[in-house]
N, C-alpha and C positions, 0 to 999 in steps of 0.2 A: 383446700383451695384448689380448684381445677384450672388447668392451663389450656387455653385455646389460642390458635394461631390463624392469621388471615390466609385465605386462599385466593389465588389469582382468578381473574375472569377468563382465562384461557381454557376453553372447554376441552381442548385436546390434551392438556397436561394436568388438569385438575384431578382426574381419577388417580393417576400415579402419585401425585403430590400428596393427596389425602391419605393414600395407603401407606406412604413412607412416613408421614407424621404419626399415624396410628401405630406403626411398627416401632417408632422411636419412643413411644410412651406419652404422646400428646393426647389430651382428652377430647378436644373439640376443634372444629374449624368453622370459620365464618366468612361472609363476603361483605364487602362495602358496596354502597350504591355510588359507584364512581364512573369510570369510562366504559363499563360493560353492564349487562343485566345482572341484577343481584340474586335472582332465583336460579337461573339456568345452571351455573356451576355446581350448585348444591344437588341438582338432579344427577349430575355425572359423578358426584362424590358420595352418593347415598349408600353405596354398598361397602364403603371403606371401614365402617364400624365407629366412626367419630360421631360425637354429638355435633349437630349442625344447626346454624341459625343465620339469619340475615342481621347485619349489624351496620346500618339498619336499612330496611326498605322504607323509602319515603312514602308516608301514608296519604297525605292530602290529595295527590293527583290520582290515587287509586280508589276504586270502590271497595268497601268492605266485602262485597260479594266476590270480587276477584281475589282479595286476600284470603277469604275463607276457602275457596277452591284450591289455591296454591298451598296454603298451610295444610289442608287435609291431605292433599296428594303427597306432599313431602313427609308428613308424619307417617303415612303408610309406607312410602318408599324407604325411609330410614329405619323402619322397625320401631317407631315410637321415640326416636332420638332427635326430633326437630323442635325448635322454638322459633316462633315468628317475632322477630325483632323489628320494631317500628320506630320511626323518627319523623320530625317535622321539617327539617331543613330551615333555611331562613327565608324571609319574605321575598327578597328579590329573585331568588331561585325558583320559588314556588310560582310566582306571578310571571316571570320573564323567561325562565328556562323551561318550566313545565307548562306554562300557560294555564295555571290552575288558580284556585281561590285560597287566599289567606284571610281568614275571618275567625276571630275568637279562637286562637290556636289551642288553648288549653281545653276549652269545651269541645272543640272539634275532635281533638285526639281522644278525649274520654269517650266521646260518642262512637268513634271508630272502634275502640276496644270493646265497648258494650255491644255494638252492632255485630261485629265479627263473632263474638261469643254467642249472641242470640242465634245467629245462623247455624253455628256448630251445634248448639243445643237442639235445634230443630232436626238436624241430620242425625244426631247421636241418639236421641230418645223421643223424638216426635213432639217436643215442646212447640206449641203453636208459635209461628213466626209473626210477631206483632210489634215491630220496632218502628215507632213513629215519633220523630223529633224535628227540631228546627233544621237539623243537618241532613238527615237521611229518612227514607221511607223503605222499609222492608216488611211486606205483609203478603207476599205471593211466593209460594214454593210448591209447584206441582210435583207429583212423585217422580216423573221422568227426569227431573233435574237434581234429585237427591243422590249423592254419590253412594256407591256400595258401602255397606258397613265395614269397619275395620276393628281388629282386636286391640286397639289402643284408644286411650282417651284423646280428645282433640289436643293439639299442642298448646303449651303455655304461650302467652303473649308477654314479651318483654318490651319495654319502651325506653327510648333514649330520653334523658331529662337533664337540663342544665339549670335553668332559673328555679327559684323556690316554688312558684305556683305550679309549674309543670311537674317538678319533682314530687311535691306533695300529692298532686292528683294521680300521678302514675303509681306511687307507692300505695295509694288507696285502691286504685281500680285495676291495675295490671298485675301480672304474676311475677314480674321482675322489672328491675330498673337497670338500664345500661348507662354507665358513666362514661362520658367522652374521655378519650385518652389525654387530653390537655388538662391534666390535673396533678395533684400531689396527695400523698397520704394525709398530710396535715390539713390541707384544704377539705378533703373528703371527711375527715373525722370531725373537724370543728364547724364546717359550714353546711355540708350536705347531709350528714347522718341525722342531725336534729330535725331537719325538715322531713326526712324519710320517716322518722319515728312519729312525727305529727300525722303524716298521711296514713300510716299503719293504724294508729289509734282511731282516726276518723273512720276507717273502713272496718273496724272491729277485728283487725288482724294483728299477728305478732311477727317478730323478725323472722321466725321460722317459715312464715307463709310467703316470704318474698325471696327471690333469687337476686342477689346483688352482683352484677357483672361489671367489673371495673376495667376500663380500657387503660392501656399503658403502652407507650412507645418504648420498646425494649428489644435490644439486639445483642445477644451473646456472641462473642468472637473467639475463634481458636488461634488466630495469628494476629500479629501486629498490623499486617496489611488489611485484614478484615476489619479490625478495630477502627482504623483510620477511615476506611471507605464507609463503614456504617455510621461513624460519627458525622461525617460530612453530609450524608443523606438525612440523618436525623435533624441536623441543624435546619435544613430546608423545610422539613416537615413541621418542626416546631414554629419556625418563622411564619409559615403559611397560616397555621392555626392562630398564632399570636396576633396576626394582622386583623383578625375578625373581631369586631367590637363585642360580640356576645361572650367571647372567651377572656375578655379583659379582667373579669372578676378574679380569675386564678392569679393573674399577674399582680393585681391590686393586693391580694391577700399576702403576697410575699414582697410587697414594696417595689414592684417592678412595673407599675402601671404606666410609667412614661415610655416604656418600650413599645406599647401597642400603637400609639399614633405615629411613631417613626416607621414602624413596619407598614402601617396602613398607607402612609404617604408614598412609600416605595411601590406598593401595588398600583397606586393611582398613576404613577409615572411609568409603569410597565417594567420596572426593574426586578422582575420575578427571579432572575438568576442570581441576584445579589442579596436576596432576603436573608439567607443563612449567615451572611457576614456579621449580622447584628446579634447572633446567638453565640455568646462566648461560652467557655467551658463551665463557668459557674452556673449559668442559666441552663445549659444542656444537662448537667448532672443533677439539677434540681427537678427538671420536668421530664427527664427520660432516664432509662436504665441501660448502662453499657458496661462492658468488661468481660471477663472470662465467664463461662457457664456457672461456675460456683459462685463468683462474685454477684452475678445477676440474680441467682437464686436467693442468696442471702439478703440482697436489697429488697426483692419482692416480698420475701417473708417478713422482714422487719417492718416495711412500710405499709403493707396491705394485708398481712396474714390475719390480723384480728378483725378485719372489716369485710373482705371480699369472699364471696362464695366461688366466683370464677374470675379469672383474669383473661381479658381478650387482648392479645399482644399484637401490636403493629410492629413487625420486624423489618429490619433494613439490611438486606444482604446476609441475613443469618442462615447458615446451613442447617439442614435437618439434623445433622450430627450434633452441632452445637446446641440446638434446641432440645434434642433428646438428652444430652448431658445435663442441661439446666433442669429439665423436668425430673431427672433422677436425683440431682442434688437437692431440689426443692422437697421431694418426698422424704429424703433422708433427714432434712431439717424438721419436717413435720412429725 
């Protein structure tokens, strides 16, 4: 099980941060589509030696042609260590924040995966570009627009998935599935994995053909002060996710479904700074991982070790030293 850590969107500090994570024994780094561009930081981190990926790039507002060029360039820049992580976002953001189209999201995401792969096949081995569907038309590629060849295969495409239809489809068509960090090992094992197996079977694939990347809110601490500070930050993060109707399924699974509408109501009244007050220690320790590096390693191994190929960790004020110690402890347990 490989350990990946989120990178900031600060282009000035990302190279040093990525190099420090690599030196500490972290396997990979990823970017969120948040308040900065999701691709630019990976360009600056390309030489650090980490596996790098977007987690996730919002797919619907982007053309697969844009994604294909960005993925190809980053695969070359990283020496073959890039994965293109794609996600859908939710309808209000797609329509009102991105001014884009929300239509048949499962089918649209499948088509984006297929179209991007078709473009790469054309560039890699000259396969005729002839992708014509309800969603996209790609049937023109003159030689001047074909990127120079590279000594690596095109990058894998990993896709974020939550609901059963999207999870099944991405297990079937994508190279990997990214699980949102608002989850638990029990929910993953009992609710998500059976659907993934259905998708793999439909696609004629086995579990070995799929990279399962599981997100987790995890923050190892070296001092009591770090522990309290990270705990407070994690409460806010969990409350924000918990307020979203799409993530209520995780709360329902653990008998906590009543918490979601309470959090949702607070967002409607603008009480964003008070959301975390509804996340008590029991809920925090159910949905997130905190403690010493050794304690965090043990929890990750116990809860996700039999399921995940990679863990993409959202850390809260965790130092590189603490993360490195956790990575060492996890390898020792393995």
